[in-house]
C-alpha positions, 0 to 999 in steps of 0.5 A: 160089956162094951159090945152090949153097950155098942149094940144098944147105941145102934138104935139110938140117934146120934147127937148130930141127928138130935141137934138137926131135929131140934133145929127143924122143930125150932125153925118150923112154923108150928106153934106149941098148941099145934104140936100138942094137938097133933100129939093128941090126935096121934095118940087117939089114932094109936088108941083106935088102932089106926096107927101102930106105935113104933117100938124099939128093942134095946137088948 
């Protein structure tokens, strides 16, 4: 069981990586509206198969 849990955690970011990314987003000049627009644009590109959504297998 411990080995299974450890293998699951391999694909997940560490708390330090999450903290650094949160700081990057907080300190960026992007506004909430700009981030929402970017997210919507990416969803549209994925829908029309111009981008492929990243999928992670945990098991």
